[in-house]
PyMOL commands that place a pseudoatom at each C-alpha (Angstrom):
pseudoatom trace, name=CA, resn=UNK, resi=1, chain=A, elem=C, hetatm=0, pos=[29.378, 45.126, 25.661]
pseudoatom trace, name=CA, resn=UNK, resi=2, chain=A, elem=C, hetatm=0, pos=[26.250, 43.688, 27.276]
pseudoatom trace, name=CA, resn=UNK, resi=3, chain=A, elem=C, hetatm=0, pos=[23.962, 45.407, 24.744]
pseudoatom trace, name=CA, resn=UNK, resi=4, chain=A, elem=C, hetatm=0, pos=[25.862, 43.930, 21.810]
pseudoatom trace, name=CA, resn=UNK, resi=5, chain=A, elem=C, hetatm=0, pos=[25.734, 40.486, 23.408]
pseudoatom trace, name=CA, resn=UNK, resi=6, chain=A, elem=C, hetatm=0, pos=[21.949, 40.721, 23.948]
pseudoatom trace, name=CA, resn=UNK, resi=7, chain=A, elem=C, hetatm=0, pos=[21.415, 42.091, 20.431]
pseudoatom trace, name=CA, resn=UNK, resi=8, chain=A, elem=C, hetatm=0, pos=[23.498, 39.228, 18.990]
pseudoatom trace, name=CA, resn=UNK, resi=9, chain=A, elem=C, hetatm=0, pos=[21.617, 36.654, 21.065]
pseudoatom trace, name=CA, resn=UNK, resi=10, chain=A, elem=C, hetatm=0, pos=[18.242, 38.100, 20.076]
pseudoatom trace, name=CA, resn=UNK, resi=11, chain=A, elem=C, hetatm=0, pos=[19.195, 38.120, 16.375]
pseudoatom trace, name=CA, resn=UNK, resi=12, chain=A, elem=C, hetatm=0, pos=[20.546, 34.583, 16.568]
pseudoatom trace, name=CA, resn=UNK, resi=13, chain=A, elem=C, hetatm=0, pos=[17.411, 33.265, 18.243]
pseudoatom trace, name=CA, resn=UNK, resi=14, chain=A, elem=C, hetatm=0, pos=[15.199, 35.150, 15.765]
pseudoatom trace, name=CA, resn=UNK, resi=15, chain=A, elem=C, hetatm=0, pos=[17.055, 33.714, 12.774]
pseudoatom trace, name=CA, resn=UNK, resi=16, chain=A, elem=C, hetatm=0, pos=[16.895, 30.185, 14.189]
pseudoatom trace, name=CA, resn=UNK, resi=17, chain=A, elem=C, hetatm=0, pos=[13.157, 30.483, 14.893]
pseudoatom trace, name=CA, resn=UNK, resi=18, chain=A, elem=C, hetatm=0, pos=[12.491, 31.856, 11.414]
pseudoatom trace, name=CA, resn=UNK, resi=19, chain=A, elem=C, hetatm=0, pos=[14.404, 28.975, 9.859]
pseudoatom trace, name=CA, resn=UNK, resi=20, chain=A, elem=C, hetatm=0, pos=[12.349, 26.461, 11.846]
pseudoatom trace, name=CA, resn=UNK, resi=21, chain=A, elem=C, hetatm=0, pos=[9.147, 28.305, 10.996]
pseudoatom trace, name=CA, resn=UNK, resi=22, chain=A, elem=C, hetatm=0, pos=[9.766, 27.889, 7.248]
pseudoatom trace, name=CA, resn=UNK, resi=23, chain=A, elem=C, hetatm=0, pos=[10.923, 24.295, 7.392]
pseudoatom trace, name=CA, resn=UNK, resi=24, chain=A, elem=C, hetatm=0, pos=[7.901, 22.130, 6.467]
pseudoatom trace, name=CA, resn=UNK, resi=25, chain=A, elem=C, hetatm=0, pos=[8.961, 19.296, 8.747]
pseudoatom trace, name=CA, resn=UNK, resi=26, chain=A, elem=C, hetatm=0, pos=[9.488, 21.389, 11.893]
pseudoatom trace, name=CA, resn=UNK, resi=27, chain=A, elem=C, hetatm=0, pos=[7.873, 19.568, 14.777]
pseudoatom trace, name=CA, resn=UNK, resi=28, chain=A, elem=C, hetatm=0, pos=[6.736, 16.635, 12.626]
pseudoatom trace, name=CA, resn=UNK, resi=29, chain=A, elem=C, hetatm=0, pos=[8.020, 13.102, 12.166]
pseudoatom trace, name=CA, resn=UNK, resi=30, chain=A, elem=C, hetatm=0, pos=[8.376, 12.993, 8.390]
pseudoatom trace, name=CA, resn=UNK, resi=31, chain=A, elem=C, hetatm=0, pos=[10.478, 9.835, 8.281]
pseudoatom trace, name=CA, resn=UNK, resi=32, chain=A, elem=C, hetatm=0, pos=[7.597, 7.622, 9.452]
pseudoatom trace, name=CA, resn=UNK, resi=33, chain=A, elem=C, hetatm=0, pos=[5.221, 8.354, 6.522]
pseudoatom trace, name=CA, resn=UNK, resi=34, chain=A, elem=C, hetatm=0, pos=[8.086, 7.934, 4.051]
pseudoatom trace, name=CA, resn=UNK, resi=35, chain=A, elem=C, hetatm=0, pos=[9.068, 4.632, 5.660]
pseudoatom trace, name=CA, resn=UNK, resi=36, chain=A, elem=C, hetatm=0, pos=[5.443, 3.430, 5.482]
pseudoatom trace, name=CA, resn=UNK, resi=37, chain=A, elem=C, hetatm=0, pos=[5.178, 4.351, 1.804]
pseudoatom trace, name=CA, resn=UNK, resi=38, chain=A, elem=C, hetatm=0, pos=[8.465, 2.575, 1.081]
pseudoatom trace, name=CA, resn=UNK, resi=39, chain=A, elem=C, hetatm=0, pos=[7.278, -0.531, 2.953]
pseudoatom trace, name=CA, resn=UNK, resi=40, chain=A, elem=C, hetatm=0, pos=[4.101, -0.694, 0.843]
pseudoatom trace, name=CA, resn=UNK, resi=41, chain=A, elem=C, hetatm=0, pos=[6.017, -0.114, -2.403]
pseudoatom trace, name=CA, resn=UNK, resi=42, chain=A, elem=C, hetatm=0, pos=[8.431, -2.886, -1.420]
pseudoatom trace, name=CA, resn=UNK, resi=43, chain=A, elem=C, hetatm=0, pos=[5.495, -5.196, -0.614]
pseudoatom trace, name=CA, resn=UNK, resi=44, chain=A, elem=C, hetatm=0, pos=[4.104, -4.758, -4.142]
pseudoatom trace, name=CA, resn=UNK, resi=45, chain=A, elem=C, hetatm=0, pos=[7.536, -5.005, -5.795]
pseudoatom trace, name=CA, resn=UNK, resi=46, chain=A, elem=C, hetatm=0, pos=[8.986, -7.845, -3.747]
pseudoatom trace, name=CA, resn=UNK, resi=47, chain=A, elem=C, hetatm=0, pos=[5.954, -9.964, -2.841]
pseudoatom trace, name=CA, resn=UNK, resi=48, chain=A, elem=C, hetatm=0, pos=[2.919, -9.294, -5.027]
pseudoatom trace, name=CA, resn=UNK, resi=49, chain=A, elem=C, hetatm=0, pos=[4.594, -8.745, -8.403]
pseudoatom trace, name=CA, resn=UNK, resi=50, chain=A, elem=C, hetatm=0, pos=[7.141, -11.512, -7.864]
pseudoatom trace, name=CA, resn=UNK, resi=51, chain=A, elem=C, hetatm=0, pos=[4.568, -13.916, -6.333]
pseudoatom trace, name=CA, resn=UNK, resi=52, chain=A, elem=C, hetatm=0, pos=[6.873, -14.628, -3.391]
pseudoatom trace, name=CA, resn=UNK, resi=53, chain=A, elem=C, hetatm=0, pos=[4.200, -15.292, -0.794]
pseudoatom trace, name=CA, resn=UNK, resi=54, chain=A, elem=C, hetatm=0, pos=[6.793, -16.828, 1.530]
pseudoatom trace, name=CA, resn=UNK, resi=55, chain=A, elem=C, hetatm=0, pos=[7.987, -13.257, 2.196]
pseudoatom trace, name=CA, resn=UNK, resi=56, chain=A, elem=C, hetatm=0, pos=[4.642, -11.939, 3.465]
pseudoatom trace, name=CA, resn=UNK, resi=57, chain=A, elem=C, hetatm=0, pos=[5.792, -12.290, 7.070]
pseudoatom trace, name=CA, resn=UNK, resi=58, chain=A, elem=C, hetatm=0, pos=[8.378, -9.573, 6.419]
pseudoatom trace, name=CA, resn=UNK, resi=59, chain=A, elem=C, hetatm=0, pos=[5.594, -7.088, 5.690]
pseudoatom trace, name=CA, resn=UNK, resi=60, chain=A, elem=C, hetatm=0, pos=[2.636, -8.097, 7.891]
pseudoatom trace, name=CA, resn=UNK, resi=61, chain=A, elem=C, hetatm=0, pos=[2.276, -7.989, 11.657]
pseudoatom trace, name=CA, resn=UNK, resi=62, chain=A, elem=C, hetatm=0, pos=[1.154, -11.174, 13.376]
pseudoatom trace, name=CA, resn=UNK, resi=63, chain=A, elem=C, hetatm=0, pos=[-2.092, -9.479, 14.480]
pseudoatom trace, name=CA, resn=UNK, resi=64, chain=A, elem=C, hetatm=0, pos=[-2.905, -8.279, 10.958]
pseudoatom trace, name=CA, resn=UNK, resi=65, chain=A, elem=C, hetatm=0, pos=[-6.570, -7.661, 10.039]
pseudoatom trace, name=CA, resn=UNK, resi=66, chain=A, elem=C, hetatm=0, pos=[-7.788, -7.962, 6.444]
pseudoatom trace, name=CA, resn=UNK, resi=67, chain=A, elem=C, hetatm=0, pos=[-11.077, -6.087, 6.042]
pseudoatom trace, name=CA, resn=UNK, resi=68, chain=A, elem=C, hetatm=0, pos=[-12.732, -7.797, 3.081]
pseudoatom trace, name=CA, resn=UNK, resi=69, chain=A, elem=C, hetatm=0, pos=[-15.211, -6.110, 0.740]
pseudoatom trace, name=CA, resn=UNK, resi=70, chain=A, elem=C, hetatm=0, pos=[-18.048, -8.351, 1.967]
pseudoatom trace, name=CA, resn=UNK, resi=71, chain=A, elem=C, hetatm=0, pos=[-17.681, -6.989, 5.506]
pseudoatom trace, name=CA, resn=UNK, resi=72, chain=A, elem=C, hetatm=0, pos=[-15.811, -9.994, 6.883]
pseudoatom trace, name=CA, resn=UNK, resi=73, chain=A, elem=C, hetatm=0, pos=[-12.664, -9.328, 8.897]
pseudoatom trace, name=CA, resn=UNK, resi=74, chain=A, elem=C, hetatm=0, pos=[-9.908, -11.897, 8.684]
pseudoatom trace, name=CA, resn=UNK, resi=75, chain=A, elem=C, hetatm=0, pos=[-7.656, -11.688, 11.711]
pseudoatom trace, name=CA, resn=UNK, resi=76, chain=A, elem=C, hetatm=0, pos=[-4.011, -12.701, 11.857]
pseudoatom trace, name=CA, resn=UNK, resi=77, chain=A, elem=C, hetatm=0, pos=[-1.565, -13.755, 9.209]
pseudoatom trace, name=CA, resn=UNK, resi=78, chain=A, elem=C, hetatm=0, pos=[-2.088, -17.263, 10.534]
pseudoatom trace, name=CA, resn=UNK, resi=79, chain=A, elem=C, hetatm=0, pos=[-5.432, -17.330, 8.657]
pseudoatom trace, name=CA, resn=UNK, resi=80, chain=A, elem=C, hetatm=0, pos=[-4.633, -18.581, 5.158]
pseudoatom trace, name=CA, resn=UNK, resi=81, chain=A, elem=C, hetatm=0, pos=[-7.553, -16.912, 3.321]
pseudoatom trace, name=CA, resn=UNK, resi=82, chain=A, elem=C, hetatm=0, pos=[-5.481, -13.907, 2.225]
pseudoatom trace, name=CA, resn=UNK, resi=83, chain=A, elem=C, hetatm=0, pos=[-2.749, -16.156, 0.831]
pseudoatom trace, name=CA, resn=UNK, resi=84, chain=A, elem=C, hetatm=0, pos=[-5.402, -18.415, -0.744]
pseudoatom trace, name=CA, resn=UNK, resi=85, chain=A, elem=C, hetatm=0, pos=[-6.937, -15.406, -2.502]
pseudoatom trace, name=CA, resn=UNK, resi=86, chain=A, elem=C, hetatm=0, pos=[-3.538, -14.390, -3.861]
pseudoatom trace, name=CA, resn=UNK, resi=87, chain=A, elem=C, hetatm=0, pos=[-2.828, -17.959, -5.042]
pseudoatom trace, name=CA, resn=UNK, resi=88, chain=A, elem=C, hetatm=0, pos=[-6.205, -17.999, -6.807]
pseudoatom trace, name=CA, resn=UNK, resi=89, chain=A, elem=C, hetatm=0, pos=[-5.294, -14.731, -8.514]
pseudoatom trace, name=CA, resn=UNK, resi=90, chain=A, elem=C, hetatm=0, pos=[-1.860, -16.040, -9.550]
pseudoatom trace, name=CA, resn=UNK, resi=91, chain=A, elem=C, hetatm=0, pos=[-3.496, -19.160, -11.030]
pseudoatom trace, name=CA, resn=UNK, resi=92, chain=A, elem=C, hetatm=0, pos=[-6.202, -17.213, -12.865]
pseudoatom trace, name=CA, resn=UNK, resi=93, chain=A, elem=C, hetatm=0, pos=[-3.845, -14.465, -14.066]
pseudoatom trace, name=CA, resn=UNK, resi=94, chain=A, elem=C, hetatm=0, pos=[-0.305, -15.912, -13.876]
pseudoatom trace, name=CA, resn=UNK, resi=95, chain=A, elem=C, hetatm=0, pos=[1.368, -12.818, -15.316]
pseudoatom trace, name=CA, resn=UNK, resi=96, chain=A, elem=C, hetatm=0, pos=[-0.516, -10.431, -13.042]
pseudoatom trace, name=CA, resn=UNK, resi=97, chain=A, elem=C, hetatm=0, pos=[1.283, -7.163, -12.416]
pseudoatom trace, name=CA, resn=UNK, resi=98, chain=A, elem=C, hetatm=0, pos=[0.357, -4.270, -10.139]
pseudoatom trace, name=CA, resn=UNK, resi=99, chain=A, elem=C, hetatm=0, pos=[1.377, -0.725, -10.986]
pseudoatom trace, name=CA, resn=UNK, resi=100, chain=A, elem=C, hetatm=0, pos=[1.068, 1.807, -8.180]
pseudoatom trace, name=CA, resn=UNK, resi=101, chain=A, elem=C, hetatm=0, pos=[-0.470, 4.847, -9.840]
pseudoatom trace, name=CA, resn=UNK, resi=102, chain=A, elem=C, hetatm=0, pos=[-0.695, 6.865, -6.630]
pseudoatom trace, name=CA, resn=UNK, resi=103, chain=A, elem=C, hetatm=0, pos=[0.306, 6.337, -3.025]
pseudoatom trace, name=CA, resn=UNK, resi=104, chain=A, elem=C, hetatm=0, pos=[-0.786, 8.864, -0.434]
pseudoatom trace, name=CA, resn=UNK, resi=105, chain=A, elem=C, hetatm=0, pos=[0.348, 8.817, 3.175]
pseudoatom trace, name=CA, resn=UNK, resi=106, chain=A, elem=C, hetatm=0, pos=[-1.649, 10.260, 6.054]
pseudoatom trace, name=CA, resn=UNK, resi=107, chain=A, elem=C, hetatm=0, pos=[-0.358, 9.429, 9.517]
pseudoatom trace, name=CA, resn=UNK, resi=108, chain=A, elem=C, hetatm=0, pos=[-0.054, 5.660, 9.836]
pseudoatom trace, name=CA, resn=UNK, resi=109, chain=A, elem=C, hetatm=0, pos=[-2.211, 5.033, 6.731]
pseudoatom trace, name=CA, resn=UNK, resi=110, chain=A, elem=C, hetatm=0, pos=[-1.109, 4.529, 3.134]
pseudoatom trace, name=CA, resn=UNK, resi=111, chain=A, elem=C, hetatm=0, pos=[-3.716, 4.725, 0.350]
pseudoatom trace, name=CA, resn=UNK, resi=112, chain=A, elem=C, hetatm=0, pos=[-2.777, 3.065, -2.928]
pseudoatom trace, name=CA, resn=UNK, resi=113, chain=A, elem=C, hetatm=0, pos=[-4.511, 3.455, -6.276]
pseudoatom trace, name=CA, resn=UNK, resi=114, chain=A, elem=C, hetatm=0, pos=[-3.262, 0.734, -8.618]
pseudoatom trace, name=CA, resn=UNK, resi=115, chain=A, elem=C, hetatm=0, pos=[-3.741, -0.591, -12.117]
pseudoatom trace, name=CA, resn=UNK, resi=116, chain=A, elem=C, hetatm=0, pos=[-3.611, -4.361, -12.486]
pseudoatom trace, name=CA, resn=UNK, resi=117, chain=A, elem=C, hetatm=0, pos=[-2.769, -6.065, -15.786]
pseudoatom trace, name=CA, resn=UNK, resi=118, chain=A, elem=C, hetatm=0, pos=[-2.336, -9.628, -16.955]
pseudoatom trace, name=CA, resn=UNK, resi=119, chain=A, elem=C, hetatm=0, pos=[-3.750, -12.479, -19.036]
pseudoatom trace, name=CA, resn=UNK, resi=120, chain=A, elem=C, hetatm=0, pos=[-6.741, -14.508, -17.813]
pseudoatom trace, name=CA, resn=UNK, resi=121, chain=A, elem=C, hetatm=0, pos=[-5.582, -18.114, -18.224]
pseudoatom trace, name=CA, resn=UNK, resi=122, chain=A, elem=C, hetatm=0, pos=[-8.042, -20.078, -16.047]
pseudoatom trace, name=CA, resn=UNK, resi=123, chain=A, elem=C, hetatm=0, pos=[-11.655, -19.913, -14.904]
pseudoatom trace, name=CA, resn=UNK, resi=124, chain=A, elem=C, hetatm=0, pos=[-12.509, -16.752, -13.037]
pseudoatom trace, name=CA, resn=UNK, resi=125, chain=A, elem=C, hetatm=0, pos=[-15.876, -15.538, -11.685]
pseudoatom trace, name=CA, resn=UNK, resi=126, chain=A, elem=C, hetatm=0, pos=[-17.650, -18.276, -13.643]
pseudoatom trace, name=CA, resn=UNK, resi=127, chain=A, elem=C, hetatm=0, pos=[-16.031, -17.297, -16.943]
pseudoatom trace, name=CA, resn=UNK, resi=128, chain=A, elem=C, hetatm=0, pos=[-13.910, -19.935, -18.705]
pseudoatom trace, name=CA, resn=UNK, resi=129, chain=A, elem=C, hetatm=0, pos=[-10.217, -19.467, -19.383]
pseudoatom trace, name=CA, resn=UNK, resi=130, chain=A, elem=C, hetatm=0, pos=[-10.007, -16.987, -22.226]
pseudoatom trace, name=CA, resn=UNK, resi=131, chain=A, elem=C, hetatm=0, pos=[-6.392, -15.970, -22.716]
pseudoatom trace, name=CA, resn=UNK, resi=132, chain=A, elem=C, hetatm=0, pos=[-7.713, -12.391, -22.694]
pseudoatom trace, name=CA, resn=UNK, resi=133, chain=A, elem=C, hetatm=0, pos=[-5.576, -9.488, -21.600]
pseudoatom trace, name=CA, resn=UNK, resi=134, chain=A, elem=C, hetatm=0, pos=[-7.249, -7.782, -18.655]
pseudoatom trace, name=CA, resn=UNK, resi=135, chain=A, elem=C, hetatm=0, pos=[-6.725, -4.424, -17.037]
pseudoatom trace, name=CA, resn=UNK, resi=136, chain=A, elem=C, hetatm=0, pos=[-8.574, -3.278, -13.925]
pseudoatom trace, name=CA, resn=UNK, resi=137, chain=A, elem=C, hetatm=0, pos=[-8.282, -0.906, -11.010]
pseudoatom trace, name=CA, resn=UNK, resi=138, chain=A, elem=C, hetatm=0, pos=[-7.739, -1.847, -7.393]
pseudoatom trace, name=CA, resn=UNK, resi=139, chain=A, elem=C, hetatm=0, pos=[-7.462, 0.447, -4.395]
pseudoatom trace, name=CA, resn=UNK, resi=140, chain=A, elem=C, hetatm=0, pos=[-5.942, -0.384, -1.038]
pseudoatom trace, name=CA, resn=UNK, resi=141, chain=A, elem=C, hetatm=0, pos=[-5.738, 1.247, 2.333]
pseudoatom trace, name=CA, resn=UNK, resi=142, chain=A, elem=C, hetatm=0, pos=[-3.007, -0.017, 4.626]
pseudoatom trace, name=CA, resn=UNK, resi=143, chain=A, elem=C, hetatm=0, pos=[-2.400, 0.828, 8.283]
pseudoatom trace, name=CA, resn=UNK, resi=144, chain=A, elem=C, hetatm=0, pos=[1.168, 0.280, 9.445]
pseudoatom trace, name=CA, resn=UNK, resi=145, chain=A, elem=C, hetatm=0, pos=[2.892, 0.096, 12.787]
pseudoatom trace, name=CA, resn=UNK, resi=146, chain=A, elem=C, hetatm=0, pos=[6.647, -0.440, 13.145]
pseudoatom trace, name=CA, resn=UNK, resi=147, chain=A, elem=C, hetatm=0, pos=[6.972, -0.830, 9.343]
pseudoatom trace, name=CA, resn=UNK, resi=148, chain=A, elem=C, hetatm=0, pos=[4.494, -3.741, 9.358]
pseudoatom trace, name=CA, resn=UNK, resi=149, chain=A, elem=C, hetatm=0, pos=[1.028, -3.839, 7.838]
pseudoatom trace, name=CA, resn=UNK, resi=150, chain=A, elem=C, hetatm=0, pos=[-1.499, -4.169, 10.657]
pseudoatom trace, name=CA, resn=UNK, resi=151, chain=A, elem=C, hetatm=0, pos=[-4.704, -3.612, 8.667]
pseudoatom trace, name=CA, resn=UNK, resi=152, chain=A, elem=C, hetatm=0, pos=[-5.719, -3.706, 5.006]
pseudoatom trace, name=CA, resn=UNK, resi=153, chain=A, elem=C, hetatm=0, pos=[-8.838, -2.658, 3.134]
pseudoatom trace, name=CA, resn=UNK, resi=154, chain=A, elem=C, hetatm=0, pos=[-9.187, -3.072, -0.605]
pseudoatom trace, name=CA, resn=UNK, resi=155, chain=A, elem=C, hetatm=0, pos=[-11.662, -2.297, -3.339]
pseudoatom trace, name=CA, resn=UNK, resi=156, chain=A, elem=C, hetatm=0, pos=[-11.474, -4.201, -6.623]
pseudoatom trace, name=CA, resn=UNK, resi=157, chain=A, elem=C, hetatm=0, pos=[-13.222, -3.209, -9.850]
pseudoatom trace, name=CA, resn=UNK, resi=158, chain=A, elem=C, hetatm=0, pos=[-14.801, -6.669, -10.090]
pseudoatom trace, name=CA, resn=UNK, resi=159, chain=A, elem=C, hetatm=0, pos=[-17.525, -5.493, -12.474]
pseudoatom trace, name=CA, resn=UNK, resi=160, chain=A, elem=C, hetatm=0, pos=[-14.933, -4.041, -14.865]
pseudoatom trace, name=CA, resn=UNK, resi=161, chain=A, elem=C, hetatm=0, pos=[-12.951, -7.279, -14.738]
pseudoatom trace, name=CA, resn=UNK, resi=162, chain=A, elem=C, hetatm=0, pos=[-16.055, -9.403, -15.321]
pseudoatom trace, name=CA, resn=UNK, resi=163, chain=A, elem=C, hetatm=0, pos=[-17.065, -7.222, -18.298]
pseudoatom trace, name=CA, resn=UNK, resi=164, chain=A, elem=C, hetatm=0, pos=[-13.649, -7.835, -19.882]
pseudoatom trace, name=CA, resn=UNK, resi=165, chain=A, elem=C, hetatm=0, pos=[-13.882, -11.587, -19.273]
pseudoatom trace, name=CA, resn=UNK, resi=166, chain=A, elem=C, hetatm=0, pos=[-17.420, -11.704, -20.760]
pseudoatom trace, name=CA, resn=UNK, resi=167, chain=A, elem=C, hetatm=0, pos=[-16.437, -10.047, -24.061]
pseudoatom trace, name=CA, resn=UNK, resi=168, chain=A, elem=C, hetatm=0, pos=[-16.166, -12.413, -27.007]
for i in range(1, 168): cmd.bond("trace and resi %d" % i, "trace and resi %d" % (i + 1))
show_as sticks, trace
zoom trace
């Protein structure tokens, strides 16, 4: 009887270990990356594309850092430069819309490749209001902690946007 019990126990443990071995999430926290990706998607859907800047506090930590392309770091959501930049964008391109083409999660980081579309309706980069349809690329890197954005880097295809605004 003891041999059968040990054989059964050994087989049971072997089967359980093999199941865990083949499960891709064994030993990993897969819910965190998915939650981070969902938080960023919600940010674009519920704040950026709807222009509801009053909801930014739901998505950003109080000690948020915005790493600008010129090398300047803006610290804290209490600094209004990020909101001012978005307001400028909403004035210049009132129907602006971001489409997330790709979102890749690695640890606490989410990389977003987006396509931005809209109609240039006011002065932008020294070019007069043109009523031109524009389409440009923008990439973001977000770091999240506790489902809140703690850091953001972005790269905008400014030259591509300027070239579209300069066309007659």
